Structure formats: C-alpha cells, structure tokens
C-alpha positions, 0 to 999 in steps of 0.5 A, spaced: 854 589 730 846 589 730 843 586 736 838 580 735 834 575 740 836 568 739 831 562 740 831 555 740 828 555 733 829 562 731 833 568 730 830 575 730 834 582 729 831 588 733 833 592 726 827 592 722 823 586 727 827 582 722 826 574 723 832 571 719 831 564 721 825 559 723 827 552 723 830 551 716 824 554 713 826 561 711 832 563 706 837 568 708 842 570 703 850 568 704 851 576 702 846 579 706 848 586 709 848 586 717 849 593 718 845 599 721 841 602 716 841 597 711 836 592 709 837 584 710 836 580 704 832 574 706 828 572 712 822 576 713 823 583 712 817 588 715 814 593 709 811 599 712 808 604 711 809 604 704 810 598 699 816 600 694 817 607 692 814 612 696 809 615 691 810 623 693 818 622 695 823 619 691 828 620 696 824 616 701 827 609 703 824 603 699 819 599 702 818 604 708 822 606 714 820 600 719 825 595 716 831 599 718 828 602 724 830 600 731 824 596 734 824 595 742 822 589 746 816 589 749 815 582 751 819 575 750 819 568 752 823 562 750 818 561 744 815 568 743 817 575 742 813 582 742 817 588 738 814 595 737 816 601 734 813 608 734 813 615 732 808 621 732 804 618 727 804 610 728 805 605 733 806 598 730 807 592 734 809 585 732 808 578 736 812 572 733 810 565 736 815 560 735 812 553 735 810 547 731 808 553 726 810 560 725 805 565 728 805 573 727 800 578 729 801 585 727 798 591 730 798 598 727 795 604 731 794 611 728 797 616 733 795 622 728 789 627 729 787 625 722 785 619 718 791 616 715 793 610 710 798 605 710 801 599 706 804 593 710 807 587 708 811 581 711 816 580 705 817 573 707 823 569 703 821 561 703 826 556 702 825 551 696 829 546 692 828 550 686 824 555 684 823 553 677 819 547 679 815 551 685 808 553 684 803 557 688 796 555 689 790 559 691 791 565 686 787 562 681 782 568 678 785 573 682 787 580 679 794 582 679 798 588 678 805 586 674 811 590 676 815 587 670 809 589 665 808 596 667 804 595 673 798 593 668 793 589 671 792 581 669 788 575 671 791 569 674 789 563 670 791 556 674 797 555 679 803 560 679 809 558 676 816 561 676 819 563 669 824 569 669 823 575 674 816 574 677 813 581 681 806 581 682 801 584 687 795 580 688 789 584 690 783 581 695 787 575 696 784 569 700 786 564 705 789 559 705 795 560 700 800 554 698 807 553 696 808 547 693 815 544 692 815 537 690 812 533 695 812 538 701 811 546 701 808 551 706 801 553 708 799 560 710 793 562 713 790 568 716 786 575 714 790 579 710 788 583 704 793 582 699 799 577 697 805 579 693 809 573 689 817 575 687 823 572 685 828 576 681 830 570 676 837 569 673 838 576 670 836 580 675 839 576 680 846 577 677 845 584 678 844 584 686 850 585 690 847 582 696 844 576 693 849 570 693 851 567 686 845 562 684 841 563 690 835 566 686 833 558 685 833 557 693 827 561 695 820 564 693 817 570 696 810 570 698 808 576 702 802 577 705 799 584 707 795 590 705 798 593 699 796 598 693 788 597 692 788 594 699 791 599 702 788 601 709 785 607 711 785 608 719 781 613 723 785 617 729 787 612 735 784 606 731 788 600 730 788 595 725 790 587 726 793 582 721 794 575 723 798 570 719 800 562 721 805 558 717 806 551 717 809 545 713 805 541 708 
C-alpha cells in the first residue's frame, strides 16, 4: 500500500509527491491506480524532468520519472508539507501549504557539473460541474501548440471552451488564470512560464482504463509550469523556483 500523509483538508502521497485531495477542489478518478510505479489519475501529478514522451528515448516513462518516484519528507506540520526527491543530476523540493488557499512552491536545483534543461508541470485536475460548460480566461491571444492537430501552432481567440478532446500547451502564459464554472470556479496566480489545458473528451475517455465511466465531464486540467519552448536551462548548482496559489472564486 502506498504511504500517504493525511491533513484536515488534504491527502498527499509520497509516491510522486502527489496531492490527491484538497478540500473538494481536486478530481480523483474512481478507477485510479494506487500501486507502486503506477501513476495516479487525478489530483496534482508532478511532471518532471520532461513533459510527454522523452524526445531521445521512447522507452522512458511518460511525463518523466518524478511522478512515480518515492519522495522524502523534509518537513511537515498540521497545514503544510515539504517533500523532496534527488538523484545525481537533480534535487527537487515541493512545499505544499493547506489553508484557505492552496499554495505550492517548487524548487529545482541542477546538481550536475554542466548546464542541463528540464520541463516541469503541476498536472492539476480541477473538479467542475460539467467541462462542456466551463471556460478558461486569461489565454486570449496566446500562441499554443495543439497535440490533437500534430503539435501545430495556433493563436487563442477569446476564452477557451471544451468541445471534444482538448490538449494544448500555451506558451508564455500570464498570471492570473481563471476556470469559470457557472457562478464559481478557480483562480491560479503565480510565476509560471507555460500553461496546459487538457480534457480527453468522451471518445478518448472511453479508452482509458483508469478513468471512471463518464467522469471526463467532472474535471478540467489546467497545468502550470515550464514546458516546450519555455523549458528551463539551468547552470550547474543553480536553482529555479516557481510559486503557485490556487483559490476559489
């Protein structure tokens, strides 16, 4: 059984430093795998050090090794946790704060003797009433790469609505971003470089064994980080930091 930390408003697994619950804000699939080496479907998976397939190694794990690695506890209180993972090249720390808002601070240090590049994303699944009625504000006029159309580049016009499968990387994304779900939603503030929007839609969702039937309608993924053109190149021993705050609107 996977080890987890339990807080009054949150649950956090050591595998992947994976936050699976914060209040009622995060979607978690009824068919999620909770097994060693298996990614959990929902919550906030941590994508690092590459996004999607590794460009020079098709056999490498999708979205990097961090989301299935065992992280160490470096600090814990009633309302916060600090987890870390390291190897010969990278030292990554995540600080979660659980209050009226959700705060996440990510620190990445290059332990190698030469400059290295990486991608990182907080692959957040937000609970919504019906994804087909949701819109995302803050992306207007941005360039995005559309995975559903061969990673071609397009320009966003107006707010984003979800019809069928949506899988896009928005470059140079601003803060704040808003998920509007009727009279409520979520606000994300921080200092990220990229944003990703994803929902599989009905057809693709039906082919996913770890997604509950019909549950694709109950979430929207709005991920923030540094991806694709916004990948980070880090000098030896240098540290990169990203801060995110999520609140209800």
